[in-house]
Backbone bond lengths (Angstrom), bond angles and torsions (degrees), N, CA, C in turn:
res aa  C-N    CA-C-N  psi(-1)  N-CA   C-N-CA  omega(-1)  CA-C   N-CA-C  phi
1 M - - - 1.554 - - 1.505 109.00 -
2 K 1.244 118.21 138.45 1.418 125.72 -179.80 1.566 107.36 -80.35
3 T 1.350 112.19 157.89 1.433 121.26 175.95 1.499 112.84 -111.48
4 L 1.260 117.71 126.65 1.507 124.95 -178.86 1.525 105.23 -102.49
5 R 1.318 117.75 109.12 1.499 120.25 -176.97 1.623 107.51 -97.79
6 I 1.330 111.33 122.61 1.480 116.32 -178.45 1.585 105.81 -125.01
7 L 1.419 111.99 140.19 1.526 123.60 171.46 1.504 107.17 -109.39
8 A 1.222 118.54 131.81 1.400 128.41 173.41 1.647 107.95 -116.26
9 V 1.388 111.59 125.66 1.457 112.98 175.48 1.502 110.85 -129.40
10 D 1.305 113.81 118.89 1.392 125.36 -175.87 1.530 111.85 -144.92
11 D 1.326 119.45 134.94 1.535 111.94 -176.88 1.482 110.88 -85.99
12 H 1.341 121.25 1.21 1.492 123.88 169.20 1.493 109.74 -98.33
13 E 1.349 116.35 106.54 1.397 122.55 -171.03 1.543 114.20 -60.71
14 M 1.293 117.03 -40.52 1.403 123.62 179.43 1.585 113.75 -60.24
15 T 1.374 111.78 -43.12 1.459 120.42 -179.07 1.561 104.93 -70.86
16 M 1.264 123.59 -40.77 1.467 123.50 176.69 1.462 115.34 -62.80
17 L 1.384 114.39 -40.34 1.473 115.32 178.27 1.432 109.89 -69.22
18 G 1.422 121.22 -33.57 1.411 123.55 174.02 1.513 115.06 -57.59
19 Y 1.328 114.41 -38.60 1.443 121.01 -178.52 1.645 107.60 -69.47
20 K 1.364 112.74 -39.19 1.393 114.41 175.99 1.457 119.23 -61.96
21 F 1.361 110.04 -41.88 1.450 115.68 177.22 1.492 116.49 -61.41
22 I 1.373 112.65 -41.70 1.462 117.33 177.23 1.434 112.45 -71.53
23 L 1.374 123.24 -41.05 1.388 126.03 -178.07 1.494 115.37 -60.88
24 E 1.382 109.88 -47.79 1.497 114.82 -178.24 1.473 115.95 -65.73
25 R 1.343 116.09 -12.80 1.466 119.72 179.03 1.453 114.41 -102.01
26 I 1.299 120.13 8.08 1.435 123.75 177.92 1.559 109.54 -63.48
27 V 1.278 118.81 127.41 1.473 115.35 169.21 1.512 110.74 -86.01
28 F 1.286 114.21 116.10 1.501 121.86 -167.11 1.550 105.27 -134.16
29 E 1.240 116.49 109.31 1.462 120.44 -179.92 1.446 122.49 -45.29
30 D 1.289 122.21 116.34 1.434 126.11 -177.62 1.495 114.88 67.98
31 Y 1.345 119.47 17.26 1.439 119.59 170.35 1.551 113.79 -130.33
32 N 1.290 114.11 147.71 1.385 125.23 174.62 1.530 105.36 -113.53
33 I 1.363 115.01 124.87 1.508 118.72 -170.25 1.472 110.49 -101.37
34 I 1.382 119.15 126.64 1.503 121.17 175.83 1.470 106.63 -122.70
35 V 1.347 115.55 125.34 1.485 124.25 179.06 1.417 116.72 -103.42
36 D 1.329 120.49 122.70 1.510 118.31 171.35 1.508 107.77 -103.89
37 T 1.288 119.17 158.02 1.458 121.87 -177.29 1.618 113.84 -129.61
38 A 1.228 112.57 153.46 1.537 118.89 172.82 1.501 108.75 -146.79
39 N 1.255 121.53 152.17 1.533 119.73 -179.00 1.604 109.91 -128.49
40 T 1.294 115.72 21.56 1.503 119.26 169.85 1.460 110.27 -146.51
41 Y 1.368 118.01 163.98 1.440 118.72 176.09 1.510 108.92 -61.55
42 D 1.301 118.24 -50.64 1.473 116.50 -174.12 1.558 113.71 -62.01
43 A 1.357 114.95 -34.02 1.551 115.99 177.36 1.462 110.73 -70.64
44 G 1.356 120.17 -40.15 1.466 124.39 172.74 1.588 112.81 -58.13
45 K 1.407 114.06 -46.09 1.439 118.57 179.10 1.594 108.82 -62.54
46 Q 1.263 118.61 -42.40 1.472 120.50 175.55 1.482 112.66 -55.82
47 K 1.406 117.87 -47.92 1.452 119.94 -174.28 1.550 109.16 -64.29
48 I 1.323 112.11 -37.06 1.563 115.20 179.37 1.465 110.11 -70.12
49 E 1.293 124.04 -39.76 1.426 124.28 179.80 1.589 107.04 -69.18
50 D 1.352 122.30 -43.83 1.349 122.19 -178.50 1.508 112.93 -60.45
51 S 1.398 111.62 -37.01 1.525 116.71 -178.58 1.550 115.15 -58.92
52 L 1.410 113.18 -26.82 1.447 118.82 -175.64 1.545 114.37 -63.95
53 H 1.302 115.55 -18.83 1.426 123.28 -177.10 1.603 114.39 -93.50
54 S 1.325 113.32 -11.94 1.456 118.69 179.04 1.507 115.59 -132.10
55 F 1.389 114.76 -54.92 1.470 116.46 -178.44 1.519 101.70 -142.83
56 K 1.325 115.76 165.68 1.504 118.22 166.33 1.547 112.06 -113.86
57 Y 1.344 114.68 137.90 1.475 114.98 -179.53 1.638 112.87 -63.01
58 D 1.300 110.65 136.89 1.440 115.39 178.59 1.554 112.31 -79.37
59 I 1.236 114.73 -32.44 1.482 121.71 178.09 1.585 112.48 -138.32
60 I 1.313 114.14 130.10 1.514 111.58 171.80 1.571 107.73 -121.18
61 F 1.393 110.97 126.34 1.446 117.99 176.58 1.524 108.29 -97.58
62 L 1.446 118.27 130.01 1.430 121.57 -174.92 1.458 111.01 -130.62
63 D 1.388 114.00 129.27 1.489 120.60 166.06 1.542 109.55 -73.04
64 V 1.268 120.47 144.17 1.437 118.34 177.86 1.502 114.81 -73.43
65 Q 1.378 116.88 -41.13 1.368 119.50 -171.26 1.593 108.77 -107.15
66 L 1.365 108.16 99.22 1.491 114.85 176.46 1.476 107.18 -104.39
67 F 1.339 118.39 103.17 1.434 122.80 -170.25 1.556 106.41 -64.02
68 P 1.455 110.27 117.60 1.523 114.28 176.77 1.500 116.42 -84.33
69 P 1.327 116.36 157.36 1.615 116.63 170.25 1.515 102.94 -65.68
70 N 1.368 112.96 169.30 1.474 121.58 178.67 1.477 108.64 -64.24
71 E 1.338 122.69 100.46 1.333 125.00 -179.20 1.582 111.83 -141.86
72 K 1.345 114.92 154.21 1.484 116.05 -175.76 1.476 112.30 -63.47
73 Q 1.278 119.22 -32.43 1.528 118.56 -175.16 1.578 106.54 -125.92
74 P 1.383 114.81 83.09 1.475 118.04 -176.95 1.561 109.73 -72.56
75 H 1.401 116.52 153.47 1.412 115.90 178.05 1.512 107.05 -126.75
76 N 1.219 116.60 162.52 1.455 121.03 175.88 1.559 112.08 -133.14
77 G 1.360 110.87 -167.73 1.528 109.25 177.08 1.419 116.84 -70.56
78 E 1.361 123.87 -29.61 1.353 127.10 174.46 1.508 109.09 -57.20
79 D 1.370 117.44 -45.86 1.506 119.21 179.44 1.524 112.53 -64.71
80 L 1.343 113.58 -35.26 1.540 114.88 175.56 1.432 109.47 -66.29
81 G 1.284 124.63 -40.68 1.413 128.41 179.89 1.489 111.79 -61.47
82 I 1.314 119.62 -39.45 1.455 125.47 177.46 1.544 106.97 -63.29
83 L 1.380 117.06 -45.51 1.374 124.94 179.70 1.551 111.51 -57.25
84 A 1.375 109.08 -56.47 1.523 116.14 177.88 1.549 114.52 -50.56
85 R 1.489 111.35 -48.17 1.494 111.28 172.96 1.502 118.71 -51.53
86 K 1.350 114.04 -34.50 1.498 115.61 -179.92 1.447 114.78 -76.27
87 L 1.494 113.61 -39.81 1.479 114.17 -177.25 1.484 116.89 -85.60
88 I 1.313 114.66 -31.01 1.529 114.40 -179.17 1.651 104.07 -140.80
89 P 1.369 111.49 76.83 1.486 118.68 -177.01 1.559 114.71 -57.53
90 E 1.325 112.73 -27.14 1.351 118.57 179.53 1.558 120.75 -70.52
91 S 1.332 110.15 -21.40 1.489 118.18 -176.96 1.486 108.63 -71.78
92 K 1.388 120.04 142.56 1.414 129.72 177.85 1.598 103.63 -84.36
93 I 1.411 111.07 127.80 1.457 118.62 177.88 1.609 113.37 -107.85
94 I 1.267 121.95 126.83 1.410 125.37 -179.95 1.547 105.53 -123.36
95 F 1.329 121.72 121.11 1.310 125.72 168.96 1.558 113.65 -85.27
96 M 1.306 120.27 137.89 1.451 126.01 177.77 1.506 105.45 -131.44
97 S 1.293 114.17 111.92 1.543 121.18 -172.88 1.409 115.10 -147.86
98 S 1.267 114.95 153.16 1.557 118.55 177.03 1.521 108.05 -77.57
99 F 1.294 119.75 -7.14 1.572 117.84 179.78 1.582 107.99 -83.64
100 S 1.296 112.67 121.11 1.414 124.93 173.92 1.412 114.95 -108.14
101 D 1.401 120.72 1.06 1.427 124.95 -176.20 1.493 108.67 -65.93
102 N 1.399 117.88 136.81 1.356 120.45 -179.23 1.510 117.64 -64.51
103 Y 1.299 109.62 -29.90 1.573 114.85 178.01 1.420 111.24 -69.43
104 R 1.273 121.46 -38.19 1.450 125.15 -176.37 1.434 109.63 -71.69
105 I 1.401 119.19 -50.63 1.439 128.03 -177.34 1.627 108.40 -56.16
106 N 1.415 113.35 -48.01 1.442 112.91 -173.50 1.525 110.88 -75.53
107 S 1.459 119.20 -24.69 1.423 115.87 172.85 1.599 111.61 -64.20
108 I 1.299 117.52 -37.82 1.525 121.35 174.85 1.459 111.94 -64.25
109 L 1.322 116.54 -40.06 1.529 122.18 179.72 1.506 103.59 -57.84
110 K 1.261 118.97 -44.64 1.488 118.52 -175.56 1.487 114.51 -78.04
111 S 1.295 120.86 -34.54 1.458 122.39 178.75 1.474 117.08 -81.45
112 V 1.362 121.12 -29.02 1.465 122.53 -175.82 1.479 107.94 -116.28
113 D 1.310 118.15 -31.67 1.509 121.31 -170.22 1.572 111.76 56.05
114 P 1.342 113.27 58.09 1.433 119.21 -176.07 1.530 115.06 -67.69
115 D 1.314 118.62 158.83 1.505 122.34 177.78 1.531 112.56 -85.97
116 G 1.359 113.56 -2.07 1.563 116.08 -177.30 1.481 104.93 -170.12
117 Y 1.394 114.12 156.33 1.474 124.18 169.65 1.462 108.06 -148.19
118 M 1.347 115.06 123.67 1.470 123.66 179.13 1.481 114.98 -121.62
119 V 1.266 114.31 115.85 1.534 118.05 171.21 1.601 112.36 -68.02
120 K 1.233 117.09 126.91 1.500 118.67 -166.08 1.503 110.26 -58.49
121 T 1.355 121.26 -30.33 1.472 120.38 178.68 1.486 113.26 -66.43
122 D 1.359 113.17 -21.23 1.460 116.99 179.28 1.549 113.76 -81.47
123 I 1.340 114.21 -15.83 1.446 120.61 -165.46 1.613 113.96 -78.58
124 D 1.230 117.32 131.46 1.483 124.70 172.24 1.493 108.53 -155.07
125 P 1.287 117.59 168.69 1.448 117.53 -173.49 1.565 119.12 -54.31
126 K 1.367 117.64 -27.08 1.431 121.04 -177.54 1.535 104.06 -81.86
127 S 1.319 121.92 -36.31 1.465 120.46 178.68 1.530 112.73 -70.07
128 L 1.269 119.14 -35.63 1.438 125.30 173.27 1.513 112.89 -56.43
129 E 1.336 109.33 -52.76 1.478 113.05 177.54 1.433 116.79 -61.17
130 Q 1.416 117.67 -41.22 1.373 122.85 176.36 1.605 109.33 -62.31
131 A 1.248 121.48 -38.21 1.403 126.03 176.78 1.549 114.05 -57.45
132 V 1.289 114.09 -48.85 1.420 124.43 -175.62 1.616 105.54 -64.46
133 K 1.281 120.19 -55.25 1.439 123.63 -178.36 1.533 109.23 -62.68
134 T 1.277 121.88 -36.02 1.467 120.94 -174.06 1.642 106.88 -74.77
135 V 1.243 116.24 -49.98 1.506 112.15 178.31 1.378 123.10 -65.26
136 I 1.378 116.10 -20.94 1.508 124.50 176.02 1.500 108.59 -71.84
137 F 1.422 116.96 -41.18 1.475 120.91 -171.54 1.562 115.60 -111.88
138 D 1.349 113.97 -24.39 1.563 114.42 -171.87 1.508 106.67 -160.17
139 P 1.393 119.16 60.59 1.448 120.69 174.99 1.530 115.52 -63.84
140 P 1.317 117.27 155.39 1.419 131.71 14.38 1.467 110.93 -97.62
141 Y 1.442 117.25 173.53 1.373 122.83 171.71 1.540 107.73 -131.16
142 Y 1.314 116.05 130.42 1.459 125.20 -178.69 1.600 106.35 -129.34
143 S 1.348 110.00 130.84 1.472 109.77 174.77 1.667 107.68 -78.69
144 S 1.300 115.58 170.34 1.416 120.98 -163.54 1.565 108.51 -59.61
145 K 1.257 120.81 -46.12 1.562 123.25 -176.66 1.422 108.16 -68.49
146 A 1.416 124.84 -35.95 1.427 127.07 -179.30 1.603 104.62 -66.18
147 L 1.270 116.70 -46.97 1.419 122.38 -176.01 1.570 110.99 -63.98
148 G 1.317 116.45 -37.08 1.471 119.27 171.97 1.517 114.03 -67.25
149 A 1.356 118.01 -34.24 1.403 117.22 169.81 1.487 118.52 -65.37
150 I 1.284 111.95 -43.67 1.481 115.87 178.39 1.613 112.01 -63.51
151 R 1.216 118.25 -34.80 1.451 119.72 174.20 1.441 115.51 -72.06
152 K 1.342 116.66 -9.09 1.528 120.08 177.44 1.435 107.45 -113.05
153 K 1.333 118.24 33.95 1.358 128.96 -176.57 1.616 108.76 -52.49
154 M 1.280 124.69 133.43 1.361 130.79 -173.22 1.554 111.80 -71.41
155 S 1.314 114.69 134.46 1.462 116.01 -174.90 1.554 111.57 -67.31
156 N 1.419 117.02 -26.06 1.435 123.42 175.51 1.639 103.31 -85.46
157 D 1.330 108.98 95.96 1.596 118.08 -174.93 1.550 107.32 -87.09
158 I 1.299 112.81 93.17 1.560 120.08 -175.30 1.519 103.21 -129.54
159 T 1.339 110.27 142.37 1.409 122.20 171.71 1.474 111.28 -123.71
160 L 1.361 119.28 130.45 1.540 118.78 178.31 1.493 105.17 -73.36
161 D 1.420 112.92 144.87 1.522 121.05 170.96 1.477 109.87 -91.42
162 A 1.285 116.58 -177.50 1.465 122.22 175.60 1.466 117.33 -60.40
163 N 1.345 116.00 -37.63 1.456 120.41 175.64 1.370 114.56 -66.32
164 D 1.328 119.36 -41.41 1.457 126.80 174.26 1.547 111.54 -56.54
165 K 1.197 115.38 -41.77 1.544 122.73 -176.94 1.512 105.92 -71.80
166 K 1.335 118.10 -40.95 1.590 119.45 -176.77 1.533 101.66 -69.62
167 I 1.300 123.10 -41.10 1.496 116.79 179.64 1.540 110.70 -58.93
168 L 1.372 118.13 -48.78 1.428 120.41 179.42 1.541 112.43 -54.19
169 Y 1.330 114.66 -47.48 1.506 120.13 -175.71 1.436 110.20 -64.07
170 H 1.448 122.74 -49.72 1.312 119.53 -176.68 1.612 116.42 -68.42
171 L 1.343 113.34 -29.17 1.461 119.78 169.15 1.453 112.32 -56.67
172 S 1.352 113.90 -44.80 1.460 122.97 -177.00 1.444 112.83 -65.27
173 I 1.295 120.89 -28.99 1.602 119.34 179.11 1.527 110.06 -99.28
174 G 1.374 114.52 13.39 1.477 116.30 170.28 1.493 115.39 93.42
175 T 1.225 120.38 12.51 1.493 126.41 170.69 1.570 108.34 -66.83
176 K 1.332 115.32 125.95 1.368 124.20 176.77 1.666 110.99 -70.02
177 T 1.323 117.78 140.99 1.447 118.13 -179.23 1.565 114.53 -51.33
178 K 1.312 114.83 -37.56 1.490 122.31 -177.32 1.536 110.13 -65.78
179 D 1.334 118.33 -18.97 1.407 123.82 -176.50 1.473 116.97 -103.11
180 L 1.405 110.88 -0.49 1.455 116.24 -169.21 1.617 106.87 -73.43
181 E 1.310 119.60 -23.23 1.566 116.80 -177.96 1.441 110.75 -71.43
182 K 1.347 118.26 -4.98 1.501 119.68 176.49 1.524 111.12 -78.42
183 Y 1.313 113.82 -21.98 1.414 123.24 178.24 1.545 117.51 -108.18
184 I 1.255 115.05 -20.82 1.490 122.30 -179.43 1.445 112.63 -123.60
185 E 1.236 121.40 132.88 1.508 132.97 -174.57 1.432 109.24 -75.01
186 L 1.327 121.60 48.45 1.512 127.88 176.01 1.446 108.83 -133.43
187 S 1.430 116.11 159.59 1.399 119.60 179.10 1.595 103.56 -82.67
188 N 1.411 111.41 164.23 1.498 119.43 177.92 1.433 109.23 -52.79
189 S 1.410 118.16 -45.52 1.494 118.83 -173.53 1.536 108.63 -66.05
190 S 1.385 119.11 -39.25 1.408 118.23 178.91 1.474 111.13 -68.02
191 I 1.231 124.38 -31.54 1.402 127.88 178.66 1.554 108.01 -69.76
192 E 1.288 118.32 -45.51 1.414 120.59 174.47 1.500 117.88 -57.29
193 N 1.471 116.05 -40.05 1.341 120.53 173.54 1.468 111.52 -67.73
194 R 1.266 126.29 -40.67 1.421 128.81 175.69 1.477 115.00 -59.09
195 K 1.348 114.75 -39.05 1.466 123.86 179.37 1.533 110.84 -67.15
196 R 1.365 118.22 -38.46 1.406 126.44 175.29 1.495 109.40 -63.11
197 H 1.347 112.83 -43.48 1.518 119.33 179.93 1.561 109.39 -64.51
198 L 1.368 114.04 -46.50 1.420 113.99 178.24 1.474 117.75 -58.56
199 K 1.305 114.43 -38.21 1.493 119.46 172.49 1.446 113.98 -61.16
200 S 1.345 116.59 -36.77 1.410 119.82 174.23 1.559 117.41 -64.10
201 I 1.380 110.79 -41.61 1.497 119.20 176.33 1.498 107.92 -62.97
202 F 1.343 122.32 -43.82 1.468 122.19 -171.93 1.585 112.10 -95.10
203 G 1.347 114.82 10.68 1.472 116.74 174.64 1.463 112.90 69.81
204 T 1.282 121.01 34.60 1.460 123.10 -175.40 1.506 112.97 -127.68
205 E 1.443 109.07 28.96 1.549 114.25 -172.72 1.484 115.79 -57.43
206 K 1.485 117.00 -32.06 1.421 117.51 -177.36 1.436 115.09 -103.00
207 E 1.448 117.05 21.90 1.359 122.64 -173.08 1.565 109.97 -120.89
208 N 1.359 116.76 178.50 1.486 118.82 -177.89 1.429 109.53 -87.99
209 D 1.455 115.42 -178.50 1.419 119.71 174.04 1.453 118.90 -54.95
210 L 1.369 114.74 -36.39 1.476 117.97 -174.75 1.484 108.16 -66.93
211 A 1.357 125.55 -34.11 1.396 124.63 -179.95 1.591 107.63 -69.95
212 L 1.315 117.21 -34.52 1.489 116.08 171.77 1.414 114.48 -62.61
213 I 1.405 121.58 -43.01 1.351 125.90 -179.38 1.510 111.45 -65.06
214 V 1.292 118.04 -39.95 1.550 124.41 175.99 1.542 110.09 -61.48
215 A 1.317 113.56 -45.90 1.502 116.67 -179.02 1.506 109.56 -66.29
216 A 1.285 118.14 -40.93 1.502 119.57 -179.73 1.508 112.56 -69.37
217 K 1.318 117.41 -31.73 1.496 120.32 176.29 1.500 111.88 -70.75
218 N 1.404 116.77 -38.06 1.373 119.42 174.80 1.467 119.94 -61.32
219 R 1.348 109.68 -23.89 1.547 118.44 178.73 1.643 110.71 -97.48
220 G 1.282 114.81 0.33 1.488 116.52 175.54 1.533 113.79 84.55
221 F 1.314 120.11 13.78 1.524 124.74 175.22 1.413 117.76 -79.23
222 I 1.262 116.73 -14.12 1.520 124.17 179.64 1.550 107.20 -129.40
């Protein structure tokens, strides 16, 4: 019998343990399923790196919003997906998130190119089983709300880069615009231009920084 190794990363421990309970009880012909778990970016990164010396995960389930401690360079599930793609490109990656916004989902599709995306309100034991079986044999797998968001892809096809995300993060923790160059390797004028561009993207051109932060949070970028 083959072993199917799965890693589930979610910052809500009860949610993660629920996934583990369901996944390890899937009846899958010729497969024994083993699920490892992690509840932070760092713990997930460590599990992935450790696996390189013994086995490689067949499937990695990732939550998008992994709340980081107060640190200068916070990471989330999207960052972990990018890392996993680099270290173990053969692994199948499925995002499981409360974010159903078409902008956020399509951003992840571009940055990580996952094998599946499930909106948490769509998830039940049957859909989890279907997701596993689909990505192993015939990816991708999208839950109904995720598929709906993908079909409504915005005509303005933009992805935020690392500096854009740093600007949003530091604004969200109260860093003043004039101090952002201490944390971001850009000039003040470049930072101001990017902030104006971000406000345009999130539809807050005529509003203050707080409106930008709220809009970015609602789409899962902070």
